[in-house]
N, C-alpha and C positions, 0 to 999 in steps of 0.2 A: 904744541899745546896739549894734546892728550896726555903726554907724560906729566905735565904740571898738574892736570886735573886728577890723574891717578895718585900722584904723590900727596896732594892736598886731601883727597878723599880718604886715603889710607891713614894719614896723620889724624884726621878726625875720627876715624873708626878706632884706631888704637887708643887715642885719648878718651873717647867715650867708653871703651872697654875698661880702661884704667879707673875712671871715675865710678863706674858701676861696681867694680871689684872693691874699691875703697868703701863704697856704701855698704857692701856686704860685710866687710870687716867691721865697719862701724856698728852694724846690727849685732854682731857678736860681742864687741868690746864695751859698748856703752852700758851704764848701770841700770837705767830704768826706761820705761816705755816712752817717755817724752823725749829723752835724748836720742833714743834709737830711731824714733820717727823723724827727728830733725836730721840726723845723719843720713838716713835712707832717702828722705824726700829731696834734700839739696843735691846730693851726689847723683841720685838716679835721674832727676830732672835734667841736670847738666849732662850726664853721661848718655841718657837716652836721646837728648837733643843732638849731641854730637854724632852719635851713631846714625840717626836718621838723616842728618845733613850729609854725612859721608856716603850713605847709600843713595841719596838723591844725586850727588855728583857722579857716582858710578852708573846710575841709571840713565843719565843724560836727559835731554828734553823729550819727555814722553808722558804717556798716561800714568805710568808707574810713579814718576816724579810728582805728579799732581796728587795721587793717592797717598804718597809718603808725606807730602805737605799737609794734607788733610789730617793724617794721623798725628803729625807733629803739633798741629794746632790743638787737636783734642787732648794730646798728652800735656801740653803746657797749661791748658785750662783746667783739666780734671785732676791732675796729680796733686796740686796744692789744695784743691777743694776736698779731696779724699783724705789727705793728711790732716786738714783742719777738722773734718768730721770725726776722724779717729781720736784726735786729741779731745774734742768735746765729749765723745762717748766715754773716754777714760776719766775725764773730770766728772761726768755725770755719775759714774760708778764709784766715785771717791778714791780713785787710784792716786796715791800720794807720790810726789817726786822723791827721789833718793835723798836730796838735800832740801828738806822742807823749810828750814829756817833761813833767814836772811843774814848772811855773814859779812855784809859790806862794812859795818861799823865796828867789828870786833878787833881788838888790838892784837890778838894772836893769829888772825887771818893773814895769809901771805900778802904782803904789800899794804896791810892795813895800818892806819896811824892811830886807831883807837878813838878817833873823833867821829861824830855823826856828820853825814854830808848835809 
C-alpha cells in the first residue's frame, strides 16, 4: 500500500508542477493583462491544488496534513478572488484588451459566416 500512495503522490506532484510551468509560459506568451490573468489563475489553481494534494499524501495522517488542507482551502477561496480583484482594477484603470472589438459576426473572421447571431 505505501508504494501505491507514493506513486499517486508523485504523479500529483509532477502534474501540479507541469500545470504551474504551463501557467508561467502562459504569462509570457499571452498578449494582454486579461488573458495573462486567465492563464495564470486557471493553471496555478489546478497546479497548486495538485501539488498540495501530493504533499498531503506524502505527509500521511498527521498535523502537517491538516495544515496543508487548511492552506488548500485558503488557496481555492482566495486565488479566484484575487484574480477577480486584479481584473476589476485593470478595468477601473481603463486597460483595454488586445482585441477590443467583437469579431463574432464578421465574414472574414475564421469560421465566421458573415451573419449576425
